[in-house]
C-alpha positions as CSV (number, residue, x, y, z in Angstrom):
1,M,187.0,123.8,196.4
2,S,184.7,121.1,197.6
3,Y,180.9,121.4,197.9
4,D,178.6,119.3,200.0
5,K,174.9,118.8,199.5
6,K,174.0,122.0,201.6
7,D,176.3,124.1,199.4
8,L,174.8,122.7,196.2
9,L,171.2,123.3,197.5
10,R,172.1,126.9,198.4
11,M,173.4,127.6,194.9
12,Y,170.4,125.8,193.3
13,K,168.1,128.1,195.3
14,K,170.0,131.1,194.2
15,M,169.7,129.9,190.6
16,W,166.0,129.5,191.0
17,E,165.6,133.0,192.5
18,I,167.5,134.5,189.6
19,R,165.3,132.6,187.1
20,E,162.1,133.7,188.8
21,C,163.2,137.3,188.8
22,D,164.2,137.2,185.2
23,D,161.0,135.5,184.0
24,R,159.0,138.2,185.8
25,L,161.1,141.0,184.3
26,A,160.8,139.5,180.8
27,S,157.0,139.5,181.1
28,L,157.1,143.1,182.2
29,K,159.4,144.0,179.3
30,L,156.8,142.6,176.9
31,K,154.3,145.1,178.4
32,D,156.9,147.9,177.9
33,L,157.3,148.5,181.6
34,V,161.0,147.7,181.9
35,M,163.4,150.3,180.7
36,N,165.2,149.9,177.3
37,G,168.4,147.9,177.4
38,F,167.0,144.9,179.3
39,H,168.4,141.6,178.2
40,P,167.1,138.4,179.7
41,Y,169.4,136.3,181.8
42,R,167.6,133.0,181.3
43,G,169.9,130.0,180.9
44,E,172.9,131.7,182.5
45,E,171.9,131.4,186.2
46,A,174.6,128.9,187.0
47,V,177.3,131.3,185.9
48,S,176.4,134.0,188.4
49,A,175.4,131.5,191.2
50,G,178.7,129.6,190.9
51,S,181.0,132.5,190.5
52,C,179.5,134.7,193.1
53,D,179.5,131.8,195.6
54,A,183.3,131.7,195.3
55,L,183.6,135.4,196.3
56,I,184.6,136.4,199.8
57,E,183.4,139.4,201.7
58,G,185.0,142.5,200.4
59,D,185.4,141.2,196.8
60,Y,184.3,143.5,194.0
61,L,182.2,142.5,191.1
62,V,182.0,144.5,187.9
63,S,179.2,143.4,185.5
64,T,178.5,144.5,182.0
65,H,175.7,142.9,180.0
66,R,172.8,141.3,181.9
67,P,173.7,142.4,185.4
68,Q,170.5,141.4,187.1
69,G,171.7,137.8,187.6
70,H,175.1,138.9,189.0
71,A,173.5,141.4,191.3
72,I,171.0,138.8,192.8
73,A,173.8,136.2,193.2
74,K,175.9,138.8,195.0
75,G,173.1,139.5,197.5
76,T,171.0,142.3,196.0
77,S,167.3,142.0,196.8
78,M,164.9,141.3,194.0
79,K,162.9,144.3,195.1
80,K,165.9,146.6,194.4
81,V,166.5,145.0,191.0
82,F,162.8,145.4,190.0
83,C,162.8,149.1,191.2
84,E,165.9,149.8,189.2
85,L,164.8,148.2,186.0
86,L,161.3,149.8,186.2
87,G,162.9,153.2,186.8
88,R,161.6,153.6,190.3
89,M,163.0,154.9,193.6
90,G,164.3,152.1,195.7
91,G,166.6,150.7,193.1
92,M,170.4,150.6,193.5
93,S,170.7,153.9,191.6
94,N,167.1,155.1,192.4
95,G,165.9,154.0,189.0
96,L,168.3,156.2,187.1
97,G,170.7,153.5,186.0
98,G,168.2,151.3,184.3
99,P,169.1,147.8,183.1
100,M,172.9,148.2,182.7
101,Q,174.1,151.3,184.5
102,W,173.8,150.9,188.3
103,V,176.1,150.9,191.3
104,E,175.6,149.3,194.6
105,A,178.7,150.4,196.5
106,E,177.8,148.8,199.8
107,K,177.8,145.4,198.1
108,N,180.9,146.2,196.0
109,F,178.8,145.8,192.8
110,F,179.2,147.9,189.7
111,C,178.0,147.6,186.2
112,G,178.0,149.7,183.1
């Protein structure tokens, strides 16, 4: 697979988005607002940005540990990630799944 400057910039922006989300979640975890089981994704952004960029429509992704980076790279909104990890309605599993147990079937994303 060959990448041009536009592709690389798109993946860089996705990596930046994942880092921003994770940094905010980590600060909320220090305030004990994020549910138990949260593990920061910092430093692993390229893994999810690169691997999810290679997926085609209809591909499934099953994540285990630290799913927030994979979810954002697959197209989940940061709002949904925040809602889920804070235990609020509006998350992928309406706040019931927490940091590692959510499902977003419409995006073919599962973790647990």
